[in-house]
C-alpha positions as CSV (number, residue, x, y, z in Angstrom):
1,M,-23.6,-7.6,-16.0
2,H,-26.8,-9.5,-15.0
3,E,-25.4,-13.0,-14.2
4,K,-25.9,-14.3,-10.7
5,Y,-22.7,-16.3,-11.1
6,F,-19.2,-15.0,-10.6
7,D,-15.9,-16.8,-11.0
8,V,-14.2,-14.4,-8.5
9,I,-15.6,-12.2,-5.8
10,I,-13.3,-9.6,-4.2
11,I,-14.0,-8.0,-0.9
12,G,-12.5,-4.6,-0.9
13,G,-12.1,-2.2,-3.8
14,G,-8.9,-0.3,-2.9
15,P,-5.8,-0.5,-5.1
16,A,-5.1,-4.2,-4.2
17,G,-8.7,-5.2,-4.9
18,L,-8.8,-3.3,-8.2
19,F,-5.5,-4.8,-9.3
20,A,-6.8,-8.3,-8.6
21,G,-10.1,-7.5,-10.3
22,I,-8.3,-6.2,-13.4
23,V,-6.1,-9.3,-13.9
24,C,-9.1,-11.6,-13.4
25,A,-11.5,-9.7,-15.7
26,R,-8.9,-9.2,-18.5
27,N,-8.6,-13.0,-18.5
28,N,-12.3,-13.5,-19.1
29,L,-13.2,-14.4,-15.5
30,K,-16.5,-12.9,-14.4
31,T,-15.4,-10.8,-11.4
32,L,-17.3,-8.8,-8.8
33,I,-15.7,-6.3,-6.5
34,L,-17.6,-5.3,-3.3
35,E,-16.5,-2.1,-1.7
36,K,-18.3,-0.6,1.3
37,Q,-17.0,3.0,0.7
38,V,-18.0,5.3,-2.2
39,Y,-15.4,6.2,-4.8
40,P,-13.0,7.8,-4.9
41,I,-11.5,6.2,-1.8
42,D,-9.0,7.9,0.4
43,K,-6.5,6.4,2.8
44,A,-3.8,7.6,5.2
45,C,-0.6,6.7,3.3
46,G,2.6,8.2,1.9
47,E,1.2,8.2,-1.7
48,G,4.6,7.3,-3.2
49,I,4.9,4.6,-5.9
50,M,8.4,3.3,-6.2
51,P,9.9,2.8,-9.7
52,T,9.3,-1.0,-9.7
53,G,5.7,-0.2,-8.8
54,V,5.4,2.1,-11.7
55,E,6.6,-0.7,-14.0
56,H,4.1,-3.1,-12.5
57,L,1.3,-0.6,-13.2
58,R,2.5,-0.7,-16.8
59,E,2.3,-4.5,-16.9
60,L,-1.3,-4.2,-15.4
61,G,-2.3,-1.8,-18.2
62,I,-3.1,0.9,-15.5
63,A,-0.2,3.4,-16.1
64,P,-1.9,5.2,-19.1
65,F,-4.9,5.9,-17.0
66,V,-2.8,7.3,-14.1
67,E,-0.9,9.5,-16.5
68,K,-4.1,11.4,-17.3
69,Y,-4.3,12.7,-13.8
70,P,-2.1,15.1,-11.7
71,Y,1.0,13.4,-10.2
72,H,4.6,14.2,-9.7
73,Y,7.7,12.2,-10.3
74,F,10.5,11.7,-7.7
75,K,13.9,10.4,-8.6
76,G,15.2,9.1,-5.3
77,I,15.3,9.2,-1.5
78,R,16.8,11.9,0.8
79,Y,17.5,11.1,4.5
80,I,17.8,14.0,6.9
81,S,19.0,13.3,10.4
82,G,18.0,15.1,13.6
83,K,21.3,17.0,13.5
84,G,20.6,18.1,9.9
85,R,23.0,15.7,8.1
86,T,21.7,14.5,4.7
87,A,22.2,11.7,2.3
88,E,20.5,11.2,-1.0
89,A,20.5,8.7,-3.9
90,N,18.8,8.4,-7.2
91,F,16.9,5.2,-8.1
92,A,18.8,3.1,-10.6
93,E,15.5,1.9,-12.0
94,G,14.0,5.2,-13.0
95,S,11.6,7.6,-11.3
96,G,8.8,6.9,-8.8
97,W,5.4,8.6,-8.9
98,G,3.8,10.6,-6.1
99,I,0.0,10.8,-6.5
100,Q,-2.8,11.5,-4.1
101,R,-4.7,8.4,-3.1
102,V,-8.1,9.8,-4.2
103,V,-6.7,10.7,-7.6
104,F,-5.1,7.2,-7.9
105,S,-8.5,5.7,-6.9
106,S,-10.2,7.6,-9.7
107,A,-7.6,6.4,-12.3
108,L,-8.0,2.8,-11.2
109,L,-11.7,3.0,-11.4
110,E,-11.5,4.4,-14.9
111,C,-9.3,1.5,-16.0
112,A,-11.6,-1.0,-14.4
113,A,-14.6,0.4,-16.3
114,T,-13.1,-0.7,-19.6
115,L,-13.4,-4.4,-18.7
116,S,-16.8,-5.9,-19.5
117,N,-16.2,-8.9,-17.2
118,L,-15.7,-6.7,-14.1
119,E,-18.5,-5.4,-12.0
120,I,-18.0,-3.1,-9.1
121,R,-20.5,-2.4,-6.4
122,A,-19.6,0.4,-4.1
123,G,-21.3,1.8,-1.0
124,E,-22.9,-1.4,0.1
125,S,-21.9,-4.2,2.4
126,A,-22.3,-7.9,1.8
127,V,-22.6,-10.7,4.3
128,Y,-20.3,-13.6,3.6
129,T,-19.5,-17.0,5.1
130,L,-16.0,-18.4,4.7
131,G,-16.3,-22.1,5.1
132,E,-15.1,-24.8,2.7
133,N,-17.1,-23.2,-0.1
134,P,-17.3,-19.4,0.5
135,K,-20.7,-17.8,0.0
136,V,-21.6,-14.1,-0.4
137,N,-25.2,-12.9,0.3
138,L,-25.8,-9.8,-1.7
139,N,-29.3,-8.3,-1.6
140,N,-30.8,-11.7,-0.7
141,T,-28.9,-13.4,-3.6
142,V,-26.4,-16.1,-2.6
143,L,-23.3,-16.1,-4.7
144,C,-20.8,-19.0,-4.7
145,P,-17.6,-18.0,-6.5
146,K,-14.7,-20.3,-7.4
147,L,-12.4,-18.0,-5.5
148,L,-13.0,-15.3,-2.8
149,I,-10.3,-12.7,-2.5
150,G,-9.8,-10.6,0.6
151,A,-8.5,-7.2,-0.3
152,D,-10.2,-5.3,2.6
153,G,-7.1,-3.6,4.0
154,L,-5.0,-3.4,7.1
155,H,-7.6,-4.6,9.5
156,S,-9.1,-7.2,7.2
157,Q,-12.3,-9.0,8.3
158,V,-11.7,-11.7,5.6
159,R,-8.3,-12.5,7.1
160,K,-9.9,-12.9,10.6
161,L,-12.9,-14.9,9.5
162,A,-10.7,-17.2,7.3
163,N,-8.5,-17.9,10.4
164,L,-5.4,-16.5,8.6
165,E,-4.5,-13.9,11.1
166,A,-1.4,-14.5,13.3
167,L,-1.0,-13.3,16.8
168,F,-1.0,-9.5,17.3
169,P,2.6,-8.3,16.9
170,K,4.4,-6.4,19.6
171,L,5.5,-3.6,17.2
172,K,2.8,-0.9,17.3
173,R,3.4,1.9,14.8
174,W,0.9,4.5,13.8
175,G,0.8,7.1,11.0
176,V,-1.0,10.3,10.1
177,R,-1.1,12.2,6.9
178,Q,-2.0,15.7,5.6
179,H,-1.7,17.5,2.2
180,F,-0.3,21.0,1.8
181,N,-0.8,23.4,-1.1
182,V,3.0,24.0,-1.5
183,E,5.1,23.7,-4.6
184,P,7.4,20.7,-4.1
185,W,10.9,21.9,-3.2
186,S,12.6,18.6,-4.0
187,V,12.5,15.8,-6.6
188,F,13.3,13.4,-3.7
189,V,11.0,11.8,-1.2
190,E,12.5,13.3,2.0
191,I,12.6,11.4,5.2
192,Y,13.3,13.3,8.4
193,W,14.5,11.2,11.3
194,G,13.3,12.4,14.8
195,P,13.2,11.1,18.4
196,G,11.0,8.0,18.0
197,L,9.2,9.3,14.9
198,E,9.8,10.2,11.2
199,A,8.4,12.6,8.7
200,Y,8.0,11.8,5.0
201,V,7.5,14.4,2.3
202,T,6.3,13.2,-1.1
203,P,5.6,15.6,-4.0
204,V,2.1,14.6,-5.3
205,S,1.5,17.3,-7.9
206,V,3.2,20.4,-9.3
207,S,1.5,22.4,-6.5
208,S,1.1,20.1,-3.5
209,V,3.0,17.7,-1.2
210,N,2.0,14.9,1.2
211,V,3.5,15.1,4.6
212,S,3.2,11.8,6.6
213,L,4.3,11.2,10.1
214,L,5.0,7.8,11.6
215,W,5.8,6.9,15.2
216,D,6.3,4.0,17.5
217,A,3.7,4.0,20.3
218,K,6.2,2.5,22.8
219,R,8.9,5.1,22.1
220,Y,7.0,8.3,21.4
221,K,3.7,9.6,22.9
222,P,2.1,12.5,21.0
223,E,1.2,15.5,23.1
224,H,-2.2,15.8,21.5
225,G,-4.7,13.5,19.7
226,G,-7.6,14.1,17.3
227,K,-7.4,17.2,15.1
228,K,-4.3,18.5,17.0
229,L,-2.3,15.3,16.5
230,F,-0.6,16.2,13.2
231,A,0.4,19.7,14.4
232,S,1.8,18.3,17.7
233,L,4.0,15.8,15.8
234,L,5.1,18.3,13.2
235,K,6.7,20.4,16.0
236,E,9.4,17.8,16.3
237,F,10.7,18.9,12.8
238,P,11.3,22.6,12.9
239,E,13.0,22.7,9.5
240,L,10.0,21.0,7.9
241,Q,7.6,23.1,9.8
242,E,9.1,26.3,8.4
243,R,8.4,25.1,4.9
244,I,4.7,24.7,5.4
245,N,2.1,27.0,7.0
246,K,-1.4,26.5,8.4
247,E,-2.8,28.4,5.5
248,D,-1.4,25.9,3.1
249,V,-3.4,23.0,4.6
250,M,-5.6,21.3,1.9
251,D,-7.5,18.8,3.9
252,E,-8.2,17.2,7.3
253,S,-5.4,15.0,8.6
254,M,-6.0,11.2,8.4
255,A,-4.5,8.6,10.7
256,A,-4.1,4.8,10.6
257,G,-2.7,2.1,12.8
258,P,-1.5,-0.1,14.3
259,L,0.3,-0.7,11.1
260,Y,2.0,-4.1,11.6
261,Q,-0.4,-7.0,10.7
262,K,0.7,-10.6,10.5
263,T,-0.7,-13.6,8.7
264,W,0.3,-17.3,9.0
265,S,-0.7,-17.8,5.4
266,V,-2.3,-15.9,2.5
267,A,-4.5,-18.7,1.3
268,N,-7.0,-21.1,3.0
269,G,-9.3,-23.3,1.0
270,K,-10.8,-21.2,-1.7
271,I,-9.9,-17.9,-0.1
272,L,-6.9,-15.8,-1.0
273,L,-5.6,-12.5,0.5
274,I,-3.9,-9.7,-1.3
275,G,-2.5,-6.2,-0.5
276,D,-2.5,-5.1,3.2
277,A,-5.0,-7.8,4.0
278,A,-2.2,-10.3,3.3
279,G,-0.1,-8.9,6.0
280,F,1.7,-5.6,6.4
281,F,4.9,-4.7,8.2
282,D,5.6,-1.0,7.9
283,P,5.4,1.7,5.2
284,I,8.9,3.1,6.0
285,T,10.3,1.8,2.7
286,G,7.3,2.8,0.6
287,E,6.6,-0.5,-1.0
288,G,2.9,-0.9,-0.4
289,I,1.6,-0.3,-3.9
290,S,4.5,-2.1,-5.5
291,L,3.8,-5.2,-3.4
292,A,0.1,-5.2,-4.1
293,A,0.7,-4.8,-7.9
294,K,3.2,-7.6,-7.9
295,Q,0.9,-9.9,-6.0
296,A,-1.8,-9.3,-8.6
297,L,0.6,-10.2,-11.4
298,L,1.4,-13.4,-9.4
299,L,-2.3,-14.1,-9.1
300,E,-2.6,-13.8,-12.9
301,K,0.4,-16.1,-13.5
302,I,-0.4,-18.9,-11.0
303,V,-4.1,-18.8,-10.0
304,V,-6.0,-17.3,-13.0
305,P,-5.1,-20.2,-15.4
306,I,-6.6,-22.8,-13.1
307,L,-9.8,-20.8,-12.7
308,Q,-10.1,-20.7,-16.4
309,K,-9.7,-24.4,-16.8
310,K,-12.5,-25.2,-14.2
311,N,-10.6,-28.2,-12.7
312,K,-10.2,-29.2,-9.1
313,N,-6.5,-28.2,-8.5
314,L,-7.3,-24.7,-7.1
315,E,-6.0,-25.4,-3.6
316,K,-2.7,-26.8,-5.0
317,R,-2.3,-23.6,-7.0
318,L,-3.1,-21.4,-4.0
319,A,-0.4,-23.2,-2.1
320,E,2.0,-22.4,-4.9
321,Y,0.8,-18.8,-4.8
322,S,1.5,-18.7,-1.0
323,R,5.1,-20.0,-1.5
324,E,5.8,-17.4,-4.3
325,F,4.2,-14.7,-2.2
326,T,6.7,-15.5,0.6
327,Q,9.5,-15.0,-1.9
328,I,8.1,-11.6,-2.8
329,Y,7.5,-10.5,0.8
330,R,10.8,-11.7,2.3
331,P,13.2,-9.1,0.9
332,Y,10.7,-6.3,1.7
333,H,10.4,-7.5,5.3
334,A,14.2,-7.9,5.7
335,M,15.0,-4.4,4.4
336,T,12.1,-2.8,6.3
337,R,13.3,-4.4,9.5
338,L,16.8,-3.1,8.9
339,V,15.6,0.5,8.2
340,L,13.4,0.4,11.3
341,L,16.6,0.0,13.4
342,F,17.1,3.7,12.8
343,R,14.2,4.5,15.1
344,L,16.0,2.9,18.0
345,W,19.3,4.8,18.2
346,P,19.4,8.4,16.9
347,K,23.2,8.5,17.2
348,F,23.5,5.4,15.0
349,T,21.1,6.9,12.5
350,D,23.2,10.0,12.3
351,L,26.3,7.9,11.7
352,V,24.7,5.8,9.0
353,I,23.5,8.9,7.2
354,Q,27.0,10.3,7.2
355,V,28.2,7.0,5.6
356,L,25.5,7.1,3.0
357,H,26.3,10.7,2.3
358,S,29.9,9.7,1.6
359,F,28.9,6.6,-0.5
360,P,25.8,7.5,-2.5
361,A,26.4,4.4,-4.7
362,L,25.9,2.2,-1.6
363,F,22.7,4.1,-0.8
364,Q,21.5,3.5,-4.4
365,K,22.3,-0.2,-4.1
366,L,20.3,-0.5,-0.9
367,L,17.4,1.2,-2.6
368,S,17.6,-1.4,-5.4
369,V,17.8,-4.3,-2.9
370,N,14.6,-3.0,-1.2
371,M,12.8,-3.0,-4.6
372,R,14.4,-6.4,-5.5
């Protein structure tokens, strides 16, 4: 693509940015994605895609590309309390997928490469101004898109520069992740509840698992940081620690946080936010990819048609997008807030897990509510 004009420019080429780029380009909008990292892109996350997220990937035309790569299905969620009590439930909507983020990144890039209207520039940074008419300076060429999309992640610069960031929230949660060369022992995503922190185990291939640890900075202080952080946290889960050994480690641990990021809106003028840049509460319910994919489909439904018609009602449509986004985000926020209560009272958590063990249909219903 040699044109100096783009209908849409997207800052950030992670899953959310690529989802947005795919829906814009497949609707004949000239689209540019700018990503400062080099592909494939890694990230500290749980790497589980819930069943509704898998369905959204099919709607986006991405699923066939993902299915070419190693991944592992999971059929539900298993809770394990500090006292060893368990509760599990299958998803009513089908299976979820566990897939390493770098593998997922490669699959998305392969899908994006099939779209002639989509250009991706990785490994270079652009300078942009976010006034009434956003401008991007790329290699001394000034680009003025109809719409600029911020998909630059948890600590989004677009969100800050567009004055869309809310006050810093009081909840300060952090996460760290590592992969282990261990055959998955369960077809569930397992969640171990500890004293102020949790461990999440997701099968991501036939021979490997992702172990992610999340903690509340106000309620738990790790014994060590840096390279010793993951191991110091894992000690809080002896049962899990017995299943994985140091020799099974596949990579360096990767951390992220603080996780909770708030916005007062997801659109301002000709700027729109998507994915973690649009605000993120907590990964405890595993809805990150599902939300980003659903937002991209909403973008395609509400905003893309107005960009195709070249009329002046873009801001009105972005306001509509913001309202619909709130409807998407609200159930996730409510259920996540409910599950986060588990971190406050271990005895309460143990009791709830006993109830869910006795009533798996209730557990399944709650999982469905979380996925809307």
